[in-house]
C-alpha positions in Angstrom: 28.8 12.0 -9.2 25.8 11.0 -7.0 23.5 12.6 -9.6 25.0 10.5 -12.3 24.5 7.3 -10.3 20.9 8.3 -9.6 20.4 9.0 -13.3 21.4 5.4 -14.2 19.7 3.8 -11.2 16.3 5.4 -11.6 15.3 3.6 -14.8 16.4 0.3 -13.3 14.4 0.8 -10.1 11.3 1.8 -12.1 11.7 -1.2 -14.3 12.0 -3.5 -11.2 8.8 -2.0 -9.8 6.9 -2.5 -13.0 8.1 -6.1 -13.3 7.1 -6.8 -9.7 3.6 -5.4 -10.3 3.1 -7.5 -13.5 4.3 -10.6 -11.7 1.9 -10.1 -8.8 -1.0 -9.4 -11.2 -0.3 -12.5 -13.2 0.1 -14.6 -10.1 -3.4 -13.4 -8.9 -4.9 -14.3 -12.3 -3.2 -17.7 -12.3 -4.3 -18.3 -8.7 -7.9 -17.6 -9.6 -7.7 -20.1 -12.5 -6.1 -22.7 -10.3 -8.7 -22.3 -7.5 -11.5 -22.4 -10.0 -10.1 -25.6 -11.5 -9.7 -27.3 -8.2 -12.9 -26.0 -6.5 -15.5 -25.2 -9.1 -14.8 -26.9 -12.4 -16.0 -30.3 -11.3 -19.6 -28.9 -11.3 -19.5 -25.7 -13.4 -17.1 -27.4 -15.9 -13.8 -26.1 -17.1 -15.5 -24.1 -19.8 -18.0 -22.5 -17.3 -21.0 -23.9 -19.1 -22.4 -25.8 -16.2 -23.9 -29.3 -16.4 -27.1 -29.3 -18.5 -30.2 -28.6 -16.3 -28.4 -29.5 -13.0 -25.6 -27.0 -12.5 -26.0 -23.4 -13.8 -23.5 -21.9 -16.3 -21.2 -19.1 -15.4 -20.7 -18.1 -19.0 -22.8 -14.9 -19.7 -24.8 -15.7 -16.6 -27.1 -12.9 -15.7 -27.0 -14.2 -12.1 -23.4 -12.8 -11.8 -24.6 -9.3 -12.4 -28.0 -9.4 -10.7 -26.8 -11.0 -7.5 -23.3 -9.5 -7.4 -23.8 -8.4 -3.8 -24.2 -12.0 -2.7 -21.5 -13.8 -4.8 -18.8 -13.9 -2.1 -21.2 -15.4 0.4 -22.4 -18.0 -2.1 -18.8 -19.1 -2.7 -18.1 -19.2 1.1 -21.4 -20.6 2.4 -22.9 -22.3 -0.6 -26.5 -22.0 -1.7 -29.6 -24.1 -1.6 -33.0 -23.8 -3.2 -34.2 -22.7 -6.6 -32.3 -20.0 -8.5 -32.9 -18.6 -12.0 -30.0 -18.2 -14.3 -30.7 -16.8 -17.8 -34.4 -17.6 -17.3 -33.7 -21.3 -16.5 -34.5 -22.8 -13.1 -31.8 -24.7 -11.2 -32.4 -26.4 -7.8 -29.2 -28.3 -7.0 -27.4 -27.4 -3.7 -24.0 -25.9 -4.0 -21.6 -26.7 -1.1 -19.8 -23.9 0.6 -16.0 -23.4 0.7 -15.5 -22.4 4.3 -11.7 -23.0 4.1 -11.1 -20.4 1.3 -9.5 -17.2 2.4 -11.1 -13.8 1.5 -8.3 -13.4 -1.1 -9.0 -16.9 -2.6 -12.7 -15.9 -3.0 -11.8 -12.6 -4.7 -9.4 -14.5 -7.0 -12.1 -17.1 -8.0 -14.8 -14.4 -8.5 -12.5 -12.3 -10.6 -11.5 -15.2 -12.7 -15.1 -16.1 -13.4 -16.1 -12.5 -14.0 -13.5 -12.1 -16.7 -13.4 -15.6 -18.4 -15.3 -17.1 -21.3 -16.3 -13.8 -22.7 -17.7 -12.5 -19.4 -17.0 -8.8 -19.0 -18.3 -8.1 -15.5 -16.6 -5.6 -13.2 -14.1 -7.3 -10.9 -14.1 -7.3 -7.1 -11.7 -5.6 -4.8 -10.6 -7.5 -1.8 -12.4 -4.9 0.4 -15.7 -5.5 -1.5 -15.4 -9.3 -0.9 -14.6 -8.8 2.8 -17.6 -6.4 3.2 -19.9 -9.0 1.6 -18.5 -11.8 3.8 -19.0 -9.8 7.0 -22.8 -9.8 6.2 -23.3 -13.4 5.1 -26.4 -15.0 6.6 
């Protein structure tokens, strides 16, 4: 009798686990989009194209690949000085977001890295935390 109950319960339990994983994954993606919208879109625009020659684009931005090892620190601490994005110079300071959690930063970065046709590798939370430990 126990084997019969287990036979019927196993698929239900597996289904529940799969649904929980999918819900968590969707929540993280939605969280990244929400954080981008509230923290980044005012300057980088909702479409990630930036603001003419003032704010660099995030769409197909070579900077995301070349400076991947600094992206978490840039989100947390901001950046000043000239940067080159797709062979165009930008020199507008970006304020930091000191109040964002490590998870928030990972969610924002992963949203940017996978939106608007971007196909860059995503960050693990551990990778973001390692970068943040070494911010200047």
